[in-house]
C-alpha positions in Angstrom: -7.2 -22.0 -9.5 -7.5 -18.6 -8.0 -11.0 -18.5 -7.9 -11.3 -21.6 -6.3 -8.7 -20.9 -3.6 -10.8 -17.8 -3.1 -13.9 -19.6 -2.5 -12.1 -22.1 0.3 -13.4 -21.3 4.0 -10.4 -20.7 5.4 -10.3 -19.8 9.0 -6.8 -19.5 9.7 -3.1 -20.3 7.9 0.6 -19.8 9.0 3.6 -21.8 9.9 3.6 -24.2 12.9 5.9 -24.8 15.4 8.1 -27.4 13.4 8.4 -24.5 10.3 5.4 -26.4 8.2 2.8 -24.5 6.5 -0.8 -24.9 7.2 -4.3 -24.1 6.4 -7.2 -24.3 8.9 -10.7 -24.7 7.1 -13.8 -23.2 9.1 -15.1 -27.2 9.4 -12.0 -27.4 11.7 -9.9 -29.6 9.3 -6.3 -28.5 9.1 -3.8 -29.5 6.1 -0.1 -29.3 6.3 2.4 -29.1 3.6 5.9 -28.1 2.5 7.7 -24.6 3.0 8.2 -24.2 -0.8 8.6 -20.7 -2.1 8.8 -19.5 -5.6 8.2 -16.2 -7.8 5.1 -17.9 -9.1 3.6 -18.4 -5.4 4.4 -14.6 -4.9 2.5 -13.3 -8.2 -0.2 -15.7 -7.6 -0.7 -14.4 -4.0 -1.3 -10.8 -5.4 -4.2 -12.1 -7.4 -6.0 -13.7 -4.5 -9.1 -11.6 -3.0 -8.4 -9.6 0.0 -10.9 -11.2 1.9 -9.0 -14.5 1.2 -5.5 -12.8 2.2 -6.9 -11.7 5.6 -7.0 -15.6 6.4 -4.5 -17.0 4.0 -0.7 -16.2 4.9 1.4 -16.1 1.3 3.5 -18.9 3.3 0.4 -21.5 3.1 -0.7 -20.6 -0.6 0.9 -24.0 -1.5 -1.2 -25.9 1.0 -4.3 -23.8 -0.3 -3.5 -24.8 -3.8 -2.9 -28.4 -3.0 -6.5 -28.7 -1.0 -8.2 -27.6 -4.4 -6.1 -29.9 -6.5 -6.7 -32.8 -4.2 -10.1 -32.2 -2.4 -12.1 -30.0 -4.4 -11.2 -31.2 -8.2 -10.7 -34.7 -6.3 -7.5 -35.2 -8.4 -9.3 -36.0 -11.3 -8.6 -33.0 -13.3 -4.8 -33.1 -12.8 -4.9 -37.0 -13.5 -4.9 -38.6 -10.3 -7.6 -41.0 -8.6 -10.6 -39.6 -6.7 -10.0 -39.2 -2.9 -12.0 -41.3 -0.8 -12.5 -44.0 -3.3 -12.3 -46.5 -0.5 -13.6 -44.9 2.8 -15.6 -41.6 3.0 -14.6 -39.5 5.8 -17.0 -38.5 8.4 -17.2 -35.8 11.1 -14.6 -36.8 14.0 -12.4 -39.0 12.0 -8.5 -38.3 11.8 -7.1 -38.4 8.4 -3.6 -38.6 7.5 -2.4 -39.1 3.7 1.0 -40.3 3.7 3.5 -40.2 1.1 1.0 -38.5 -1.4 2.8 -35.2 -1.8 2.9 -34.5 -5.5 1.8 -38.1 -6.7 -2.2 -38.0 -6.3 -2.1 -41.6 -5.5 
């Protein structure tokens, strides 16, 4: 997982004005998540490359992990359905995934 997070093309990350962590990729896509903190997150963050940590704040690590699980892996490795099975997102589209948090459906 850490290797795959290191390969994400992260432009920036942080906490938005409403207190939610986000990750913005180089292609302009922005992902938001919950502000979950755990000892595991602190440990995993230490394993990231120095280059990745320049653009990925520790508060946004879970968002980056969710990107890998849901979009890089398509959720299939973790038992969920492949995203974009009914519609292929095109440049310029706005996409919102509602209620998908940990359910992958």
